[in-house]
C-alpha positions in Angstrom: 37.0 65.2 -69.0 35.2 62.3 -70.5 34.1 59.0 -69.0 36.7 57.2 -71.0 39.5 59.4 -69.6 38.2 58.9 -66.1 38.2 55.1 -66.7 41.8 55.2 -67.9 42.8 57.2 -64.8 40.9 54.8 -62.5 42.8 51.8 -64.1 46.1 53.6 -63.6 45.3 54.4 -60.0 44.3 50.8 -59.3 47.5 49.6 -61.0 49.6 51.9 -58.8 47.8 50.5 -55.7 47.8 46.9 -56.9 50.3 45.8 -54.2 47.9 47.0 -51.5 45.2 44.5 -50.4 41.9 46.1 -49.4 41.8 48.7 -52.2 38.7 48.9 -54.3 36.8 51.4 -56.4 33.2 52.0 -57.3 31.9 54.0 -60.2 29.9 57.1 -59.2 28.4 59.8 -61.4 30.9 59.3 -64.2 33.8 59.2 -61.8 35.1 56.8 -59.2 35.4 56.6 -55.5 38.4 54.7 -53.9 38.3 52.8 -50.7 41.0 51.3 -48.6 39.7 48.8 -46.0 36.2 50.2 -46.5 37.2 53.8 -45.8 37.1 56.4 -48.6 40.5 58.0 -49.2 39.9 59.6 -52.6 38.2 59.8 -55.9 38.2 60.8 -59.5 35.6 63.5 -60.2 34.9 66.1 -62.9 38.6 67.1 -63.3 39.7 63.6 -64.3 42.5 63.6 -61.7 42.8 61.6 -58.5 41.8 63.8 -55.5 42.7 62.7 -52.0 40.9 63.4 -48.7 42.7 66.1 -46.6 44.3 64.5 -43.5 47.5 65.3 -41.6 49.1 62.3 -43.5 48.0 63.5 -47.0 49.3 67.0 -46.2 52.6 65.5 -45.0 53.0 63.4 -48.2 51.9 66.2 -50.6 52.8 69.5 -49.0 52.8 71.2 -52.4 49.1 70.2 -53.2 46.6 73.1 -53.2 43.1 72.1 -51.9 40.3 72.2 -54.5 36.6 71.3 -54.6 35.8 68.1 -56.4 32.3 69.4 -57.1 29.9 72.0 -55.6 28.7 71.4 -52.1 31.5 69.1 -50.9 34.7 69.4 -48.8 38.0 70.4 -50.4 40.4 67.6 -51.4 44.0 67.5 -52.5 45.1 66.7 -56.1 47.4 63.7 -55.8 50.9 64.9 -56.6 52.6 61.6 -55.9 50.5 59.4 -58.2 53.5 58.2 -60.2 55.4 57.1 -57.1 53.8 53.8 -56.4 55.6 53.1 -53.1 55.0 56.6 -51.7 51.3 56.5 -52.8 50.7 53.2 -51.1 52.4 54.3 -47.9 50.3 57.4 -47.8 47.0 55.5 -48.2 48.0 53.0 -45.5 49.0 55.8 -43.1 45.8 57.8 -43.8 43.5 55.0 -42.8 43.5 55.8 -39.1 42.5 59.4 -39.9 39.6 58.5 -42.3 36.0 58.3 -41.0 34.4 54.9 -40.9 32.0 54.1 -43.7 28.4 55.0 -42.9 26.2 52.0 -42.8 22.9 52.0 -44.7 19.8 51.4 -42.6 
């Protein structure tokens, strides 16, 4: 997957989440990390698809998703199987928030 394809995917994800205040993305190593109210819920990595952190909520919304490693040395994540369903995606991200770890503060 190229940077341009990742950029197009990021733009699509941001469009799908555009009704949700508090969503932002930051570029990272050719991909993107997505935050909701300052907690990371997912990202676009080498595969070029949106991967979502594994929580009880994400498993409930995407029971058919098979966990995969975004890159070596990290925790498994779920490929987003509901990306094209704007309302469902937004509900999942909002409901996941409580289960997500708080952002680590830099010293």
